[in-house]
C-alpha positions as CSV (number, residue, x, y, z in Angstrom):
1,M,75.4,131.5,56.1
2,L,76.8,128.9,58.3
3,Q,75.6,129.4,62.0
4,K,78.2,129.7,64.6
5,I,78.6,127.6,67.6
6,I,80.6,128.5,70.7
7,L,82.4,125.7,72.2
8,G,83.9,125.6,75.6
9,Y,87.3,123.7,74.8
10,S,89.6,122.3,77.2
11,G,91.6,120.2,74.9
12,G,90.7,117.0,76.8
13,L,89.2,113.9,75.1
14,D,85.6,115.2,75.2
15,T,85.9,118.7,73.7
16,S,88.5,117.4,71.2
17,I,85.9,115.3,69.6
18,M,83.3,117.6,69.7
19,I,84.8,119.8,67.1
20,H,84.5,116.8,64.5
21,W,81.1,115.8,65.8
22,L,79.5,119.3,65.6
23,L,81.2,119.9,62.0
24,E,79.7,116.4,61.1
25,N,76.2,117.1,62.4
26,Y,75.4,120.6,62.3
27,N,75.6,123.2,59.4
28,C,78.0,125.4,61.5
29,E,81.4,126.7,61.9
30,V,82.9,125.8,65.6
31,I,84.6,128.8,67.3
32,T,86.4,127.5,70.5
33,V,86.7,129.4,74.3
34,T,89.5,127.9,76.5
35,C,89.8,129.8,79.6
36,N,92.9,129.7,81.3
37,V,92.0,129.4,85.0
38,G,95.5,128.1,86.1
39,Q,95.5,124.7,84.5
40,G,98.9,125.3,83.7
41,T,101.1,125.7,80.8
42,H,101.4,122.1,79.6
43,E,97.5,121.9,79.5
44,L,97.7,125.2,77.3
45,C,100.4,124.5,75.4
46,N,99.4,124.6,71.6
47,I,95.7,124.5,72.5
48,K,94.9,127.1,70.0
49,Q,96.7,125.6,67.1
50,K,94.9,122.3,68.0
51,A,91.6,123.4,68.1
52,I,92.3,125.2,64.6
53,N,93.6,122.0,63.3
54,S,90.7,120.3,64.6
55,G,88.2,122.3,62.2
56,A,87.8,125.2,64.5
57,S,87.3,128.7,62.6
58,K,88.6,130.7,65.2
59,A,89.9,129.8,68.9
60,Y,89.7,132.4,71.9
61,I,91.9,132.0,75.0
62,L,91.1,134.1,77.8
63,D,93.3,134.7,81.0
64,V,90.7,135.1,83.9
65,Q,93.0,133.6,86.7
66,N,92.8,136.5,88.7
67,E,89.2,137.2,88.4
68,F,88.9,133.3,89.0
69,I,90.7,133.7,92.4
70,T,89.2,137.2,93.5
71,E,86.0,137.1,92.6
72,Y,85.2,133.2,93.0
73,L,87.7,131.4,95.2
74,W,88.4,134.1,97.9
75,K,84.4,133.8,98.4
76,L,85.0,130.2,99.0
77,V,87.7,130.8,101.6
78,K,85.7,133.4,103.3
79,A,82.5,131.5,103.7
80,G,84.6,128.3,104.6
81,A,82.6,126.3,102.3
82,K,83.2,122.6,101.8
83,Y,80.6,120.3,100.1
84,E,79.7,117.4,102.4
85,N,82.4,118.3,104.8
86,H,85.1,117.6,102.4
87,Y,85.1,118.8,99.0
88,L,86.8,122.3,98.4
89,L,84.7,123.0,95.4
90,G,87.3,123.3,92.4
91,T,84.6,123.1,89.8
92,I,83.5,126.7,91.0
93,S,85.3,127.5,87.5
94,R,81.9,126.6,85.8
95,P,80.1,129.4,86.0
96,L,82.9,131.6,85.4
97,I,83.6,129.8,82.1
98,A,79.9,129.7,81.2
99,K,79.8,133.5,81.7
100,K,82.9,134.2,79.3
101,L,81.1,131.5,76.9
102,V,78.1,133.8,76.4
103,E,80.2,137.1,76.4
104,I,82.1,135.4,73.0
105,A,78.7,134.4,71.9
106,K,77.4,137.6,72.0
107,L,80.5,139.3,70.5
108,E,80.4,136.4,67.6
109,N,76.6,136.8,67.2
110,A,76.4,132.9,67.7
111,T,73.3,130.9,67.6
112,A,74.3,128.1,70.3
113,I,76.7,127.3,73.0
114,C,78.3,123.9,73.0
115,H,79.8,122.3,76.3
116,G,81.4,118.9,77.2
117,A,79.9,118.0,80.4
118,T,78.2,114.6,80.6
119,G,74.8,113.6,81.2
120,K,75.4,112.2,84.3
121,G,77.4,114.6,86.1
122,N,76.9,118.1,87.8
123,D,78.8,120.2,85.4
124,Q,76.0,120.2,82.8
125,V,73.9,121.9,85.4
126,R,76.5,124.3,86.4
127,F,77.3,125.4,82.9
128,E,73.9,125.6,81.7
129,L,72.3,127.7,84.7
130,A,75.0,130.0,84.2
131,I,74.5,130.4,80.7
132,K,70.7,130.9,81.4
133,A,71.6,133.5,83.8
134,F,73.1,135.9,81.0
135,D,71.2,134.6,78.0
136,S,67.6,133.2,78.7
137,K,67.3,132.4,74.7
138,I,70.5,131.2,73.4
139,K,70.4,127.4,72.3
140,I,72.6,125.1,74.4
141,I,74.3,121.7,72.8
142,A,75.1,119.1,75.1
143,P,76.4,116.4,72.9
144,W,76.6,113.6,75.9
145,R,73.0,114.0,75.9
146,T,72.2,113.4,72.2
147,W,75.2,111.6,70.5
148,S,75.5,107.6,70.1
149,I,78.8,107.7,71.8
150,S,77.7,105.8,75.2
151,S,81.1,105.9,77.0
152,R,84.8,107.2,77.3
153,S,85.9,104.0,75.6
154,E,84.0,104.9,72.5
155,A,84.9,108.2,72.8
156,I,88.7,107.1,72.6
157,D,87.8,105.0,69.7
158,F,86.1,108.1,67.9
159,A,89.2,110.2,68.1
160,K,91.4,107.6,66.9
161,Q,89.3,107.0,63.9
162,R,89.5,110.5,62.7
163,S,93.1,110.9,64.1
164,I,92.3,113.2,66.7
165,P,95.4,113.7,69.2
166,I,94.3,112.9,72.7
167,S,96.2,111.8,76.1
168,A,93.4,109.6,77.6
169,T,94.0,106.0,77.0
170,K,91.4,102.7,77.8
171,E,94.3,101.8,80.1
172,A,94.1,105.0,82.3
173,P,90.8,106.5,81.1
174,Y,90.3,108.9,83.9
175,S,88.5,112.3,83.8
176,I,90.8,114.9,85.1
177,D,90.0,118.6,85.6
178,K,92.5,121.1,86.5
179,N,92.8,124.6,87.7
180,I,95.1,126.7,90.0
181,W,92.8,125.4,92.7
182,Y,92.8,121.8,92.3
183,V,93.2,118.7,90.3
184,S,90.4,116.1,90.2
185,H,90.5,112.4,89.2
186,E,87.4,110.3,87.9
187,G,86.5,107.3,86.6
188,G,88.6,104.2,85.8
189,D,89.2,101.9,88.8
190,L,88.3,104.7,91.0
191,E,84.7,103.2,90.3
192,D,85.6,100.5,92.3
193,T,84.9,101.7,95.9
194,N,86.5,98.7,97.7
195,S,90.0,99.6,96.4
196,E,92.5,101.9,97.5
197,H,93.5,104.5,94.8
198,N,96.9,104.4,93.3
199,P,98.5,107.6,94.2
200,N,100.7,107.1,91.0
201,F,98.4,109.7,89.2
202,Y,98.8,112.4,91.5
203,E,99.8,115.9,89.7
204,M,99.9,118.3,92.5
205,C,100.6,116.5,95.5
206,S,103.4,114.2,96.7
207,K,102.7,110.8,97.9
208,L,102.9,110.8,101.7
209,D,105.8,108.0,101.7
210,E,107.7,110.2,99.3
211,A,106.9,113.7,101.1
212,I,109.7,115.2,102.5
213,N,110.8,114.3,106.2
214,V,111.4,117.7,107.3
215,P,108.6,119.9,108.7
216,E,108.2,123.4,107.4
217,C,106.5,126.5,109.1
218,I,104.5,129.1,107.2
219,D,102.9,132.3,108.2
220,I,99.8,133.6,106.4
221,E,98.3,137.1,106.7
222,F,94.7,137.6,105.9
223,Q,93.0,141.1,105.7
224,Q,89.1,140.9,106.4
225,G,89.1,137.1,105.5
226,I,91.2,137.3,102.4
227,P,95.0,136.2,102.1
228,I,97.3,138.7,101.1
229,A,101.2,137.7,102.5
230,L,103.0,134.7,103.2
231,N,106.0,134.9,105.5
232,G,105.6,138.8,105.9
233,K,105.8,139.4,101.9
234,N,102.8,140.9,100.1
235,L,101.9,138.9,97.2
236,S,99.6,139.0,94.2
237,P,96.6,136.5,94.7
238,I,98.0,134.3,91.7
239,S,101.2,134.2,93.5
240,I,99.9,133.2,97.0
241,L,98.1,130.1,95.3
242,E,101.4,129.0,93.4
243,V,103.6,129.1,96.2
244,L,101.1,127.2,98.7
245,N,100.3,124.8,96.1
246,N,103.9,124.2,95.6
247,L,104.3,124.1,99.6
248,G,101.4,121.9,100.2
249,G,102.4,119.6,97.3
250,K,105.7,118.8,98.4
251,H,104.3,117.9,102.1
252,G,101.3,115.7,100.5
253,I,98.9,118.2,101.7
254,G,95.3,118.4,100.4
255,V,94.2,115.0,99.0
256,T,90.6,113.9,99.4
257,D,89.4,110.3,98.4
258,L,85.5,111.3,98.4
259,I,82.5,109.3,97.6
260,E,80.0,112.4,97.2
261,N,76.3,112.8,96.3
262,R,76.0,114.2,92.8
263,L,73.3,116.7,92.2
264,I,72.1,114.5,89.7
265,G,71.0,111.7,91.8
266,M,73.8,109.2,91.8
267,K,76.8,108.7,94.0
268,S,80.2,109.1,92.8
269,R,83.6,108.9,93.6
270,G,86.5,111.4,93.0
271,V,90.2,112.0,94.2
272,Y,91.2,115.6,94.9
273,E,94.5,117.5,95.1
274,T,93.9,121.1,96.6
275,P,97.2,121.7,98.5
276,G,96.9,125.4,98.8
277,G,93.4,125.5,99.3
278,T,93.6,123.1,102.2
279,I,96.3,125.1,103.8
280,L,94.3,128.3,103.4
281,Y,91.0,126.9,105.1
282,S,92.9,125.6,107.8
283,A,94.7,129.1,108.4
284,H,91.5,130.8,108.0
285,E,89.6,128.8,110.2
286,K,92.1,129.3,113.2
287,L,91.8,133.0,112.9
288,E,88.2,133.0,112.7
289,S,88.4,131.0,116.0
290,I,90.0,133.9,117.7
291,C,88.1,136.8,115.9
292,L,84.6,135.7,115.7
293,D,82.2,135.7,118.8
294,K,80.4,132.4,119.5
295,M,76.9,133.1,117.7
296,L,78.3,134.8,114.8
297,L,80.7,131.9,114.3
298,Q,78.1,129.2,114.6
299,M,75.5,130.7,112.5
300,K,78.5,131.1,110.1
301,Q,79.2,127.3,110.0
302,K,75.9,126.4,109.5
303,L,75.3,128.7,106.8
304,S,78.6,127.6,105.2
305,M,77.2,124.4,104.4
306,D,74.2,126.0,102.8
307,Y,76.7,128.1,100.8
308,A,78.6,124.9,99.7
309,K,75.6,123.2,98.3
310,I,74.3,126.3,96.4
311,V,77.7,126.4,94.7
312,Y,78.0,122.7,94.2
313,D,74.2,122.5,92.7
314,G,75.4,125.4,90.2
315,F,73.3,128.4,91.5
316,W,75.9,130.9,91.4
317,F,74.3,133.6,89.8
318,T,71.4,133.6,92.0
319,P,70.2,136.0,94.7
320,I,70.7,133.7,97.2
321,R,74.3,133.4,96.8
322,E,74.6,137.1,96.6
323,A,72.9,137.4,99.7
324,L,74.9,135.1,101.9
325,D,78.1,136.5,100.3
326,S,76.8,139.7,102.0
327,F,76.6,137.9,105.1
328,F,80.1,136.4,104.8
329,D,81.4,139.7,103.9
330,F,79.9,141.2,106.9
331,S,81.3,138.2,109.3
332,Q,85.0,138.8,108.0
333,Q,85.0,142.3,109.0
334,N,87.5,141.6,112.0
335,V,89.1,138.3,110.4
336,S,92.5,140.2,109.9
337,G,95.7,138.8,111.6
338,K,98.6,136.1,111.2
339,V,98.5,132.4,111.5
340,R,101.4,130.2,111.7
341,L,101.0,126.8,110.4
342,K,103.5,123.9,110.7
343,L,103.1,121.6,107.3
344,F,104.3,118.0,107.6
345,K,103.5,114.5,106.0
346,G,99.7,115.5,104.7
347,H,99.3,117.8,107.9
348,C,98.3,121.3,108.6
349,L,99.3,121.6,112.4
350,F,98.2,124.7,114.4
351,A,101.5,126.7,115.4
352,G,100.0,130.0,116.5
353,C,97.9,132.9,115.4
354,E,97.7,136.6,116.4
355,S,94.9,139.4,115.6
356,K,94.3,142.9,116.8
357,N,91.0,141.7,116.7
358,S,91.2,138.5,118.8
359,L,88.6,138.0,121.2
360,F,90.5,135.6,123.3
361,N,91.5,137.3,126.5
362,R,93.9,135.6,128.7
363,N,93.1,137.5,131.8
364,F,89.6,135.8,131.9
365,A,90.5,132.0,130.3
366,T,93.6,131.5,132.4
367,F,93.7,128.5,134.9
368,E,96.0,130.8,137.3
369,K,94.6,133.5,140.0
370,D,93.1,136.4,138.2
371,D,91.1,139.5,139.2
372,Y,88.8,139.3,136.4
373,Y,86.3,136.7,136.7
374,N,84.3,135.9,139.8
375,Q,84.0,132.1,140.0
376,S,81.0,132.1,142.2
377,D,78.9,133.8,139.5
378,A,78.7,130.6,137.7
379,E,76.4,129.3,140.3
380,G,73.6,131.7,139.5
381,F,73.9,131.3,135.8
382,I,73.9,127.4,136.0
383,N,70.8,127.5,138.3
384,L,69.1,129.8,135.6
385,L,70.6,128.0,132.8
386,G,69.1,124.4,134.2
387,L,65.7,126.0,135.3
388,P,63.7,124.1,132.5
389,I,65.6,120.7,133.3
390,Q,65.0,121.3,137.3
391,I,61.1,122.0,136.5
392,Q,60.9,119.0,134.5
393,A,62.7,116.6,137.0
394,M,60.1,118.2,139.7
395,L,57.1,116.9,137.2
396,N,58.9,113.5,136.8
397,E,59.4,112.8,140.4
398,K,56.0,113.8,141.5
399,N,54.6,111.2,138.7
400,I,57.2,108.6,139.8
401,S,55.8,109.2,143.5
402,I,52.1,108.7,142.1
403,N,53.1,105.5,140.4
404,K,54.8,104.0,143.5
405,N,51.3,104.8,145.3
406,L,49.2,103.0,142.7
407,L,51.8,100.1,142.8
408,R,51.4,99.8,146.7
409,E,47.9,99.7,146.5
410,K,47.8,96.9,143.6
411,F,50.3,94.7,145.5
412,K,49.0,95.3,148.9
413,A,49.0,92.1,150.9
């Protein structure tokens, strides 16, 4: 009886050739699993038939968009997580996909799961840690770590030799990943860090010089840190991201050219397009600025960096991530209200925000005359705050005085 191998299948270069490679190197039948995380109808069009035509015995197409947004992306928004201060973590889809691979493996009584991540990248870690979280014993196959193919150019040759239809070419050999949150571009001429990237490969965002010349205002409403409405209209999570991606894209918002530190130990360069996510992060940060007190906000900003690294490194299904989610959920209890942004030429400009939970009190903050704040109170506050500094200064002055006496004795005529 043939063993069953579950292949995480995107239909791209790597996973397209893996069906053939698995059939050639294992006594198996290959069952593909494709997760719809909002990569678009073009990427999913005929993907089931393509998998079958390539040799798969069965092909699953799972629509997990809503789960992806509500159980993964909204957690990022609430946390404000950015890896190395810039990357909005679009590969958060990996643990979800891995979870689904395990579910299908159990359904099909499969003996192994295969993924298309390379031996140089972070995704191999993300996939495999998530798989282990749900099945500690299932075999994991990572062809890029074992086969004789050593480059994307050789992978393209492998596909051509076997008449496997692919979109990648040696002239534009970009590694592209796409979902409803982002598009990433890696490889090819991006590996030259001394050159500006060519914006012709943008898929979600307009080039800045082609973005529309008219600014556009948008109102975003949040309920406990989660976006629920745009311009006064309640929308589903999918619709919110689709609308914001369209708005951000036409204004050229959300392009990041980043040289990042991979978990695996090397630096890499990627160009990321995250139009809707960039808008949401900007709006959410503004709302938090009026709804969170100083100590909570500053602690959240510190933990946000830790959270981003945990997600980036593949530790999604771990107690520490769940514990931090509890902190962020608590922090968002009062983060409800509306934020107005002006979108223009790559920028999300702040245009106002309001919340019934706002801690901004104009009566105290005003530069005009008020009956709330006694400015003379600040003197005692400064004296107490500066007391350690004053004591240190007294000691320094005493030592300086002693040194002066020694100098006078030394140089006495």
